[in-house]
Backbone bond lengths (Angstrom), bond angles and torsions (degrees), N, CA, C in turn:
res aa  C-N    CA-C-N  psi(-1)  N-CA   C-N-CA  omega(-1)  CA-C   N-CA-C  phi
1 M - - - 1.402 - - 1.514 108.98 -
2 S 1.255 119.14 130.76 1.526 121.25 174.95 1.458 108.45 -71.64
3 M 1.461 110.20 159.83 1.335 121.37 -178.98 1.588 114.05 -54.95
4 M 1.399 110.85 -42.84 1.470 115.28 -179.67 1.524 113.70 -64.13
5 K 1.290 114.64 -42.29 1.521 120.95 178.74 1.535 109.57 -60.00
6 R 1.330 112.39 -45.90 1.446 118.14 179.59 1.549 112.30 -59.98
7 S 1.294 116.28 -49.50 1.406 119.77 174.83 1.477 115.41 -56.04
8 V 1.308 120.45 -43.92 1.464 122.67 171.80 1.523 116.37 -63.16
9 F 1.338 115.67 -36.04 1.501 116.87 174.66 1.462 113.65 -67.00
10 V 1.433 114.97 -43.84 1.477 120.81 177.15 1.457 111.00 -55.52
11 G 1.455 114.85 -43.38 1.492 121.63 -175.40 1.502 110.70 -62.28
12 F 1.338 110.88 -40.56 1.536 116.03 176.06 1.432 112.50 -64.11
13 V 1.324 124.42 -41.57 1.368 127.75 -179.08 1.489 109.87 -64.50
14 L 1.412 117.26 -44.02 1.442 122.41 179.41 1.477 113.76 -60.14
15 L 1.345 112.03 -38.74 1.581 121.59 -176.92 1.556 103.94 -66.33
16 A 1.339 119.14 -34.42 1.510 118.11 -176.32 1.595 108.08 -69.64
17 L 1.220 120.14 -20.26 1.449 120.98 179.45 1.507 116.66 -94.80
18 V 1.362 115.49 -0.34 1.513 120.51 -176.75 1.559 103.48 -72.06
19 P 1.298 121.07 132.55 1.497 118.23 176.13 1.449 111.37 -65.85
20 M 1.362 111.79 161.72 1.531 119.76 176.53 1.573 100.98 -104.91
21 I 1.272 113.19 122.05 1.484 117.58 176.72 1.486 113.26 -85.64
22 H 1.347 117.40 125.08 1.387 119.73 173.02 1.624 110.55 -117.29
23 A 1.156 120.80 69.59 1.452 116.31 -176.88 1.487 117.04 -55.44
24 A 1.165 117.29 131.88 1.584 123.52 -178.73 1.437 103.32 -90.32
25 C 1.382 120.27 122.32 1.412 125.14 169.60 1.400 114.70 -122.94
26 W 1.252 113.83 150.21 1.612 120.94 -177.91 1.534 106.96 -146.11
27 R 1.315 107.89 152.72 1.439 120.38 175.61 1.468 117.59 -125.20
28 Q 1.304 119.35 146.99 1.471 121.97 178.58 1.502 108.09 -132.33
29 Q 1.296 114.70 134.53 1.468 123.78 175.97 1.473 108.10 -61.97
30 N 1.376 118.83 128.98 1.455 121.23 171.05 1.507 110.07 -92.59
31 K 1.374 114.94 154.79 1.457 121.24 177.74 1.465 112.22 -58.21
32 I 1.346 118.36 148.68 1.476 117.53 -178.41 1.532 106.38 -70.87
33 D 1.487 110.96 142.62 1.308 121.30 -176.49 1.600 114.56 65.24
34 A 1.175 118.97 24.40 1.475 126.38 -171.28 1.631 105.41 -71.48
35 T 1.299 115.70 139.14 1.525 120.97 169.19 1.545 113.59 -100.48
36 H 1.282 112.83 -12.86 1.455 115.56 -175.60 1.590 112.23 -144.69
37 C 1.231 120.78 155.59 1.494 122.96 173.17 1.559 108.11 -118.41
38 Q 1.436 105.15 146.43 1.595 106.00 179.16 1.639 101.54 -106.58
39 D 1.368 112.32 132.66 1.532 123.23 169.76 1.452 107.47 -65.58
40 N 1.366 124.09 121.02 1.481 121.31 -177.79 1.528 107.92 -77.07
41 V 1.263 121.60 -11.67 1.412 121.56 174.80 1.429 116.33 -78.48
42 D 1.322 112.02 -58.50 1.614 116.27 -175.71 1.575 111.83 -98.58
43 K 1.425 114.70 -4.39 1.552 115.40 175.17 1.511 108.07 62.96
44 T 1.361 116.42 31.26 1.416 121.34 171.12 1.539 112.55 -101.41
45 W 1.377 119.59 154.80 1.399 125.66 176.48 1.394 117.13 -104.07
46 H 1.455 114.03 138.87 1.381 116.68 -178.01 1.496 114.76 -131.20
47 P 1.242 129.56 139.30 1.447 128.53 -176.40 1.508 109.25 -67.11
48 V 1.393 115.65 153.91 1.356 124.09 174.08 1.584 108.50 -58.13
49 G 1.254 116.47 139.29 1.528 122.50 -177.28 1.428 112.85 90.13
50 S 1.308 118.19 -10.05 1.572 117.19 -176.77 1.572 113.09 -88.39
51 R 1.330 113.22 169.92 1.543 118.20 179.10 1.488 102.50 -142.93
52 W 1.340 117.10 144.17 1.385 120.10 -178.79 1.493 107.48 -156.86
53 T 1.407 114.29 167.16 1.465 120.25 178.91 1.535 102.72 -117.86
54 N 1.306 114.10 131.83 1.585 119.36 -177.48 1.523 107.09 -94.68
55 S 1.374 112.82 179.00 1.385 121.98 -171.69 1.539 112.58 -66.52
56 Q 1.291 117.35 -18.38 1.397 119.15 172.27 1.557 117.68 -89.29
57 C 1.284 110.96 1.01 1.494 123.06 173.39 1.559 106.41 82.57
58 A 1.354 125.07 22.28 1.398 127.95 175.92 1.499 104.55 -81.90
59 K 1.314 117.82 134.72 1.470 121.97 172.87 1.560 109.07 -93.25
60 C 1.327 115.08 125.10 1.424 121.83 -168.28 1.514 108.03 -124.05
61 S 1.401 117.38 155.82 1.463 124.77 172.45 1.498 104.98 -137.63
62 C 1.346 114.84 155.99 1.457 122.00 -178.38 1.565 105.88 -123.85
63 S 1.305 113.23 126.62 1.421 115.17 169.66 1.574 112.23 -123.46
64 V 1.254 123.38 179.91 1.358 125.87 -172.63 1.529 111.58 -64.64
65 D 1.452 115.93 -32.87 1.485 120.47 -177.89 1.470 115.74 -112.92
66 M 1.458 118.22 -10.72 1.524 120.70 -175.87 1.572 113.80 -148.01
67 I 1.280 110.02 151.76 1.463 119.35 168.37 1.548 104.63 -108.03
68 D 1.315 113.10 127.19 1.569 119.45 173.76 1.433 112.94 -116.55
69 C 1.359 118.85 130.94 1.450 118.54 -179.18 1.638 104.12 -136.20
70 C 1.359 117.88 147.34 1.366 122.28 172.93 1.525 107.16 -143.32
71 D 1.360 113.18 135.67 1.646 113.48 -175.59 1.461 109.58 -85.97
72 G 1.355 125.43 -27.12 1.369 122.31 179.75 1.548 119.27 67.13
73 W 1.318 118.64 -0.19 1.462 124.86 174.54 1.503 114.18 -67.14
74 P 1.286 123.87 142.46 1.389 120.32 166.61 1.563 110.40 -72.54
75 T 1.404 114.16 136.68 1.457 117.79 179.73 1.527 111.03 -109.42
76 H 1.308 119.28 -11.87 1.440 125.71 174.08 1.509 114.72 -137.55
77 V 1.278 119.59 130.77 1.433 117.10 171.31 1.517 109.19 -126.60
78 S 1.321 115.99 150.40 1.495 122.72 -177.93 1.478 110.21 -91.43
79 G 1.237 120.46 175.29 1.492 123.80 174.98 1.587 111.73 78.86
80 G 1.305 121.53 15.94 1.408 118.41 -173.04 1.407 121.63 64.76
81 C 1.292 117.69 14.37 1.516 126.41 174.12 1.392 112.00 -70.12
82 S 1.366 117.43 165.56 1.446 121.95 170.55 1.582 106.39 -132.42
83 I 1.331 116.58 168.04 1.454 117.18 -172.18 1.562 102.23 -117.44
84 K 1.380 115.49 142.88 1.358 123.43 176.95 1.555 104.24 -123.86
85 Y 1.434 114.42 116.70 1.381 121.16 -174.16 1.547 109.29 -95.46
86 D 1.392 115.55 146.71 1.477 120.98 171.45 1.519 108.67 -123.48
87 Y 1.294 119.16 105.18 1.475 116.59 -168.71 1.489 106.07 -82.95
88 K 1.329 125.01 -16.66 1.462 128.48 172.86 1.457 110.15 -57.24
89 T 1.353 118.28 -51.49 1.389 121.43 -168.92 1.580 110.72 -106.33
90 C 1.400 119.01 -0.55 1.395 131.07 -179.64 1.632 105.81 53.04
91 T 1.310 114.01 51.60 1.418 120.38 179.76 1.702 102.51 -130.21
92 Y 1.313 110.39 167.33 1.552 118.81 178.27 1.465 106.77 -144.81
93 E 1.295 117.15 158.06 1.395 128.76 175.89 1.565 110.62 -129.50
94 L 1.353 115.01 131.74 1.436 122.66 178.52 1.524 104.57 -89.86
95 I 1.255 117.90 126.16 1.468 126.41 -177.14 1.565 108.87 -123.08
96 Y 1.504 108.92 134.83 1.445 117.55 174.17 1.467 110.71 -68.95
97 P 1.386 119.93 156.07 1.492 119.17 -177.36 1.499 117.17 -46.93
98 D 1.332 120.37 -36.33 1.536 121.74 177.24 1.526 110.67 -72.03
99 R 1.307 121.97 -5.39 1.476 122.12 174.46 1.500 118.88 69.84
100 N 1.357 114.83 2.36 1.451 121.18 -174.03 1.534 111.64 -105.33
101 S 1.269 119.43 -17.69 1.327 123.18 -177.06 1.573 113.88 -128.53
102 P 1.379 118.47 132.40 1.427 121.33 -177.90 1.476 111.44 -65.97
103 C 1.258 118.02 149.11 1.559 122.05 172.68 1.532 112.71 -69.40
104 M 1.030 125.67 155.04 1.474 130.09 166.02 1.459 110.66 -75.61
105 G 1.326 122.16 145.13 1.469 123.58 -179.02 1.477 114.87 105.02
106 S 1.271 110.74 169.85 1.556 114.88 174.63 1.507 109.08 -149.90
107 G 1.268 119.03 172.41 1.338 124.48 -171.22 1.435 107.73 -137.82
């Protein structure tokens, strides 16, 4: 097999291992004429126009009429891999089934 064909084949294999990202997003109606939004996870208050990341690593924003949050975590990975979450650093690692080798790809 030529070097070019081998590179293309390896590329396709690596693409099969890339996780599919399904960010979960949710919205909550804010009170009329609100000046702040309350994060339902941390129970913290944030001024209208602000953005923050809560303790569950959801990225949120506050507007006059709405609170928007998205978690951004992968919820499904291909190739038999699993996901190890680190909520302290808001990062994750993709692990092969034997848990000794990291998966290829990022999310």
